[in-house]
N, C-alpha and C positions, 0 to 999 in steps of 0.2 A: 093578530088578536089585539083588541082594544084594551088598554089598561085603565081600570077604574080610578078616578081621583081618590086620594087618600080620605077626604071627607066623606065620600060616598061609601067607602069600605067601612068606616066607623059606623055609619048609619045602618048598614046591613048587619053588622056583627054586634051592635050596641044592645045594652040591656037597660032596665029601668034605673034612673039615677035621680039625685035630688035636683031641686030647681036651680040651686046655685051652680051645679055642674053644667046644666043645660045653658044657663046664662053665660058662663065663661066660654063655652064652646061657640055660642053665637057671637060673642064679642070678638073672638079671634078669627071670625070667618073671612073678613076682608083680606087680610094679609095671607092667611093660610090658603084660602081658595085660589088667590091669584098665583101664588107660587106653584100650587099643585097643578092648576090648569096649564101653566107654562110647561111644567115637566111633562105632563101628559101629551101636549102637542109635540114636544121634542121627540118623545118616544114614537109617536105616530109618524113623524117625518123620517125618523131612522128606519122605520119599517118600509117606507116607500123608496128609499135610496139604495135598495139592495143592488149590488153590482150585477151586471149582465155580461155575457161573454159573446164575442163575435163568432158566428158560425158560417159566414159566407159573404160573397159580394156578387151583385148582378149588374152588368153593364147594359144600358139600353140607349138607343135601339140596337138590336142585334146586328143590323146591317144598315149602312148609310150609302145612298147614291147622291153624289154631288154633280149637278149638271156642269158647273164651272167652279173654278177655285174661289170665286167671289161668294159662294154660298155661306160659309162659316157656320155650319150646324154644330150643336152641342151634343156631347155624350154625357149621360148621367150615370153615376155609380151609386148603387143603393146597398148599404151595409145591412146585413141580416143578423139578428141577435137571438140568443137561446130562449128568450122569453116570448118570441114570436113577433117582436117589434122590428121596424125597419127605419133607417134614416139615410139622408143624403150625405154621402162621404166623398163626393166628387173631388173636393179640394184636398182630400187626404191621399188620393191615389198617387202612386208612382207610375207615370205614363211611359210606355215604350211602343214602338211600332216597327213593323218588319222592313220598312224602307223609308228612312229619314229624308230621302230626296223627294218623296211624294207628299208627306204630311208632317206637321208638327202640332202637338196637342198641348194647349195651355193648362195651367193649374185649374182653370174653371171648366175644363172639359171641352172647350171649343176647338174644333178641328180646323186647322189652317192649311189650305191647299198650296202645295209647292210645285206640283207637277201632275202629270197624268199617270194613272195606274190604280191598281188594287192592292191595298195593304191591310194587314191585321193590326189593329190597335188594342193594346192590353193595359188593364188597370191592375196593379198589385196593391193590396191593402190588408194589413194585419195578417200576413201569411196566406191570404186567399187571393185568387185572381179570376178575371173573366175577360173575354175578348169580344170585339166587334169588327166587322169587315167594312172598310171604307173604299168606295169606288169613285174615283174622280175622273170625269169624262173629258174635260177640256180646260185649258188655261184661258181665263177671261181676258178679253181685249182691255187695254188700259183706258181709263176714263178720267175725267177731271178729278184731281185730288190724289190720284194713285201715285203720281210721279212729280217730283219737283226738279227745277233747274237749280242745282246746288252751287254751281260755280260757272262763271262765264269770263273768258278772256277775249276782249275785242281789240286790244292794242298791245301786242307783245313788244318787248324791247327789240331794237334792230338786230342785236347779236344773240338773241335768245333762241336756242334750239329746244323749244318746249316739248315737241312731240318725240324727241330723242332719236330722230333718224339721221343725225349728222349734218343737217342742213338748216340753218336759221333762215326762216322765210316769214315775213309778216302776214302773209295770207294763209300759208299752210299751218302755221303754229297757233292760229286762233283756235279756241275750242269752247264747246259747251258741254257741261257735265250734268247728266241726268241720273237721278237716284230714285229707286222704288221705295216709297215710304208707306205703302199699303200693308195690310196684314195678310197678304196672299200674293202668289205669283201673278204677273200680268204679261200679256203678249203685246208687243208693239210692232208686230209685222204689219206693214202697210201704213204705219204712222209716218207723218212727214214733218220736216222742220222748215219753218218759214222765217224770213226776216222782213221787216216792214218796208225796207227801201228797194227790194227786188220783188217783182211780181211772179217769179217762178220758184218752185220748191227748191230748197237748198240740199235736202237729203230725203231719201225714202228708205225706211228700214225693211230689210228683206226677210225671208223665212227664218224660222228658229230664233227669232228675236225675243226670247223669254227672259224676263227679269224677276228674280226672286226677291222677297222682302230684304231690304238693306243693300241690295246690289246696285252697282253703278255702271253707266255707259258713258264714255267720253268720245265726243264727236269732234275730230280735228278738221281744220279747213282743207287739208290735203296731206301730201307726202306719204311716208310709210311709217306710221307711228310704231315705236318700239317700247312704249310705256307698258310695264308689266307690274301688276299688283293683284293681291287677293281680292276676289269679289268685284272686280272691275274689268271692263273690256274697252279697248280703244280702237276706233275705226276712223278712216278718212271719209269725207263726204262722198256721196255718190249721187250725181244729178245730171241733168241734160246739157250742162254748159260745155259744149265741145269746142266752141269757137273762142271763148274768152275765159280765162281762169278766174272765176269769182270765189271759189272756195265757199266759205260760209257767208261771205260778202257782208261782214259786220261793219257797221259804220261807226267810227270812233267818235263822231260828233253827236251820237244819239240814235238809238235803234230799239226795236222790240223783237225779241226772238220768241217764237211760239212753236210748241210741239202740238201737232194736230192729229187727233185719232182718226183711224180708218172708219169709213162708213158713217154711221150716225153718232159716233162717240164725241165729235166736236173737239174743241180745244182742251188739251190735257194740262199744259203748264206754259207759263210765259215769264220772261224777265226782260227788264229794260237795261240797255247799255248806259253806263254813267259816263258822260263825256269828260268829267273831271278826273277820272282815273286813268293814268297813263303808265305803261310798262308793268301793269299788274292786273290781276283779275278782281272781280267782285265775287263775294261768297256769302251764302247764308250764314248768319251767326246766331246761334250755334248751327253747325252742320245739320242738314236734313230737317231740322225742326224750327229754325229761325223764321221770324215773320218779316224780316227785312234783310237787305244786303249791306255789306260793309267792304271797304278796301281790304284786300287780303293781308297787306302788311300790318294793318291795325287790328285784325281779328285776334282774339285771345289764343295764345299758344301757337301763333302762326310760324311756319317754317320758312317763309320767304314771300316772294311776290305772287306765287301761284302754287297749286298742288293738285294737278290732274291725276285722277284715279286713287287719291287718298283724301282723308279728311284734312282740315286746315293745319293740324299739328303733325301731319305725315303718317298717322296711323291708318290701318286698313278700315274699310267700311265693315259694318257688323255682319256676322253670319245671320241667317234667318232666325235661329233660336236666340241669339243675342238681341236682335232687334225686337222680336216678338215677346221675349221674356223680360225685356226691360233692363 
């Protein structure tokens, strides 16, 4: 109901008066009308700010099919109110899903594929909930930008048993550390490792070579790596060098190491050997997100000359939720 201004009420209820009274009323109109109009507007605002109560939430689409983990589709949560209005409450959801190994959902509702499978994703909001079904059909092959070479050791110290197999060997203890920095799982099956001074591939990744966001793979020049760490896997190279032990064949005087995708995916990542670095690795600074490499000993919080399968400070690589959630 609109409240009439006080001056209008007087006009409605007023009776005949003398001229002096009419003049006094007119003289006070500026200040009186201004205050009265302001009060009237405040009353009107108060009427429109009436509280509403949540009555439900709807998650759309009801079902999502992702051809590959690279798709990154969003889910949208719509809150429903008792006055019939609706609003986007996606950022207010508490997200859960039936298999965290298959998906992770961000605060923005974006679905990140971590594996193949069908899961139920649920939004809980103000005591209400709704669900969507997510079907992920395949893990996408890695492409440029999905993986970085986080650390590279081309010139291990003579007595350094870097791969932990009990045998210090300058060829076998060389390593390259790859990390998935994408927002989804990638498949590196069929991807190959090359170095610029040898015209044959140094390694070919086999089946089940899936890397989840934040996960690392360390490729040693040979031996039987016994490096164990969370979210990191260590392997010796596998290639066709049967007559001569090349390992990774990294050249201490300068070299370029490249991870090349299978099929049409081209080069995924590369790094150059720094000939000035001896008995230590080069590492992205900071880990995973750095734009350039530094001597491992000089990196912030460094634990030593190298750190295969961990970050430069010796801590584990992030879980998918840690990496994606920031």
